[in-house]
C-alpha positions, 0 to 999 in steps of 0.5 A: 662393259668391262669387269673391274678386276682390281684386287686380282690385278694388284696381286697379279702385277705384284707377283709379276714384279717379284714383290711380296705384299710387305715389299709393295706396302713399304714402297706404297708407304702402307702396311702389309695388312693394307695391301692384303685388304686391297688384294682380298677386295675388302678395301679399295685404294684411293685415286692417288694410291692407284696412280702410285700403284700403276707407276710402281708396277709398270702398268696403266691404270686401265690395266690395273682396273681391268687387266691387260688385253694381252698376256705376252709372256704366256703367248711367248711361252706357248710359241716357244714350247710348240717348237720343242720335241715332246720330252722337252715339252714335258720338262717345261710342263714339270718346271711350270708345275713346280714353280706353281707349287712353290708360289702357292706354298709362299702365298699360304705362308703369307696368308697365315702370317697375316691372319695372325695379325688380325684381332677379334672384336664384338661389333654392335649391329646398327640399322642404316634403314628402318631399325634393328630391334633387339632387347639387348644389343645384337653383337657380331664378331668381326676380324680387324687388322691393326691398320684398320683401327683408329687411335682411340675408340670405345665401340665397334659397330657393323652397319646393316642397311643403306640409309647412310650411303654413300657416306656409310655403306651397308656392311661397313665397320665403323667406330664410336666414342662414348658420348651421351649428348648430341651436337647438331649435325653429328653422326651418332649411334642411338637406341630409340624404343629398343631399335639401334640406328646410325643417323645424323642427328639434330635437337629441335624443339625438344625432339630429336630429328634423325636424318638419313643421307640416302634420299629414299629414306625420310627423316623421323623424330623421337620425342620425350615419349620415346625411350632414347639412348645415345650410345656413341658419337661415330668417328668419321 
């Protein structure tokens, strides 16, 4: 089975086409930060984005996903270098080393610029599983780029568990708006007896039903005998 190398290949073909992340973002109608997230593997392009990327970078989607079968430029360099005498081969090697040094220096400058654009937020850890017990909210520090933020939000949450997959995944950062009432079928961050959850919620017969999307988890109920607090409605 072929190994997916999408982040690495986006970066490789971007450089092959002489594009900075900012230039590629402009061609894709995306921010520089969004391109950086693709290259780091923290986010993945949508299907339409893959089509556009392949077109802009002059490669197939398969090459973009798994890498080209042949590196013709490397083969040509090797074939040509083998025909040179040793002093000229040393010139080629020294030139290549200098090019690599300049490339790495530019990449470091790009990374530094992008790091300055991120902001630090305190995220409440939410269980997407059996519950995360805390006497107080368990806060985690997360670094987010402006392009990742919705126009309005009151809370940042970090998901812990897989009960809401495939819609909300383990490790996802999600956002919420302060809301204390439940609308049936909505996604909410709630506290039940000191345990924080993210669940799809329904009010039924004076009790709260908390539903998972992952079929391996059963629904469960909270009643007036439980300590229930609605923290926020999750923005999807």
